[in-house]
C-alpha positions, -999 to +999 in steps of 0.1 A: -004-003-002+015+037-010+000+069-002-003+090-035-006+122-046-017+133-081-007+175-088-024+187-118-017+221-134-030+218-168-067+244-167-081+221-200-105+200-177-105+163-182-097+163-215-065+168-214-036+147-225-015+157-193-050+142-169-054+113-188-016+098-186-016+109-149-045+093-141-029+061-165+003+066-141-023+067-114-044+036-128-015+015-131+003+026-097-030+014-085-029-019-094+011-027-091+004-015-048-035-025-044-050-003-018-032+020-020-044+059-015-049+085-037-048+122-025-053+144-064-043+187-060-057+203-087-042+232-089-065+250-112-095+248-088-067+253-060-059+287-063-024+291-050-016+327-045+018+338-063+042+343-037+049+384-025+071+402-001+051+390+027+046+357+024+085+359+018+089+381+051+069+350+069+086+318+057+115+335+075+104+346+106+105+321+134+075+296+144+071+312+178+073+346+167+039+346+141+011+358+136-024+352+131-016+374+093+017+359+090+002+323+097-025+327+074-002+336+049+020+305+050-008+279+053-008+272+013+032+263+023+029+244+050-003+222+037+020+218-004+048+205+020+026+183+043+012+169+012+043+159-003+064+146+030+031+123+036+032+112+002+049+079-011+047+087-048+045+122-063+029+120-099+031+159-114+008+167-143+030+189-168+019+202-201+045+229-217+036+260-222+057+282-245+084+259-232+075+256-198+054+243-168+026+260-160+024+288-139+002+273-117+027+247-116+051+269-105+030+289-075+028+249-061+064+245-064+078+282-055+057+274-021+071+235-013+105+248-018+108+264+012+146+268+035+142+251+065+114+233+052+129+211+022+163+217+020+192+233+042+219+250+037+251+234+058+287+234+056+284+212+023+269+232+002+227+225+002+208+194+011+171+187+003+154+172+030+127+155+012+141+122+006+130+081+004+100+088-026+091+088-064+079+104-087+063+104-121+059+132-149+031+132-169+047+157-198+027+161-228+036+185-253+020+191-292+057+189-307+077+161-303+102+177-274+118+141-264+146+141-292+151+163-323+151+204-335+132+213-306+145+191-278+168+216-264+132+237-260+118+215-238+130+237-206+097+209-186+118+182-183+153+198-168+133+221-147+113+194-125+140+173-126+164+201-110+144+220-087+126+186-072+162+173-068+174+202-051+150+194-026+156+157-026+135+142-047+159+124-071+136+094-081+124+110-114+105+091-144+094+108-174+063+100-192+053+121-223+019+122-250+039+141-274+027+151-311-001+159-295-005+190-326+012+173-354-012+158-375+005+124-385+013+115-348-020+133-328-045+105-333-018+079-317+001+101-293-024+096-262-023+057-265+019+056-272+025+077-242+001+050-226+019+026-233+053+043-224+045+038-182+068+018-176+069+019-131+102+010-117 
């Protein structure tokens, strides 16, 4: 039995390729680990606020000095971090928009990546504090970014691997539905993506 956290960042609803791919990953995980629980966080519905100066100040305020206002400001971050810490497996839906991730996913990351909470610095440099978890990224793109002439424009995969690795999530696998805007590829893109799912 595993605790699975499913992060949904698409604004497209049930027809989203990243969501369908993420759901396929979830189903394979549930078949592999019977009795597992799934907590689904839809970032479009959650509407986590973009960071402002007040959030940053509250993040670095010692716990004993928090006011009601600063406690409210860090509540989204505390909740997001608790979700990550509680999970054994994370499934993150990540459509490629303008070569990067949706702003909803970036905002969630900004609330999760916090000094003293999910990473720290010591004499040896930074250390991630979120360890022993598996991450699956369900990526979707209209073009082909896994190889070929526009591969260098994929800033989704390298960014997510880097920022997740920074907080200790280094066991990351990426599955793709790609070519959904390419006439000769789009009809088979989802099936090909789902068939590529191999859990490890």
